[in-house]
Each structure stands twice: as C-alpha cells, then as structure tokens.
N, C-alpha and C positions, 0 to 999 in steps of 0.2 A: 553938640546941639543942646536944645532946651527940653528934649523929651523926657528927661529925668525928673522934672518937677512934677509933683510935690514930694518925691522920694526923700530928699533931705529933711523935710518937715516930719514925715512919718518916722524917720530913724533918729530924730534929734536926741532922744533919751539914751541912746546907746553910745558908749565911749570908744568902742573899737570898730569904727566905721571909716572906710576910706573911699575916696572917689578919684578915678583916674580918667584922663582924656585919651589915653592910648592904652592898648592892651599890654599888660606887663608880662615878663618872661615866666613867672611862677604865680599864676593867679589862684592857686589853691587856698581855700578858706572854708569855714563851716557852711557859709551861705554866700553865693555869688549871684548878683543880679546884673544882667547885661542886655544889651540890644541884640535881638535875634540875628542881626546881620553878621555878628561876630561868632556865631555858634561853632563853625568849623575850626576857626583859629583857636578859640578857647579850648575846645575839646582835645585838640592836638597837644596842648600844654598842660592839661590837668594830670596829676599823678594819682590822686585819690579817686574812689568810685563815688558817683553822684546820682541822685534821683533828679531828673529834669522835669520841670513843670513850666507852664506859661502863666503869666500874671497880667491881667488887664489893669494897667495903671490908671487909665482914663479912656474914654471912647477914642478909638483909633490908635491907641498906644499900647502895644503889647511888649512885655519884657520876658526874657528867659531867666528862670530861676534855677540854680543848681544848689541842691541841698546834699551835703555830704551824707553818704549812706549810713554811717554810724549815727549821725544825728537824726536822720529820717526814721531809723529803726527805734530810737528812743521815744520819738513822738508817736509813731505809728507801729507799735509792735505787731508781729504776726499773730 
C-alpha cells in the first residue's frame, strides 16, 4: 500500500535502509518499522530482543517500531 509515505523521504540520508513488500524470514535489524497488522508474524521471526513503540506517521497512520534492546539502552540508559 501507500501508507509508508513519507517514510522514504525521512530516511533518505541513511544508506542502509531497505523496503520490502512481503515479510522476510529473518527481519532482525537495529530498527524495524512495520504495519501493526504484521506484529504477530514479525515477533515470531525475531531473534534479538526489542523495545516496541508505536509511531504516528501522519493522522490515521500508525506504525510499529522495533528498536533492538542493545540500541535502546545506548540511547536511553537506565
């Protein structure tokens, strides 16, 4: 669908960004942004531990953001 826009615009400066139209077998990455409809399937495939947050991309469009716990703790130490 088109609910991802303007995410590519926001992430244009990053060189290690990928976009998939289907859920991949091993989705682990430092940050994963996905449609909440795929939450159960994504969580079944993740190997690392993640902090999960919701992000409002624009009115009426919420995304699920997975931040690897190691990265989360670097940004938000206890």
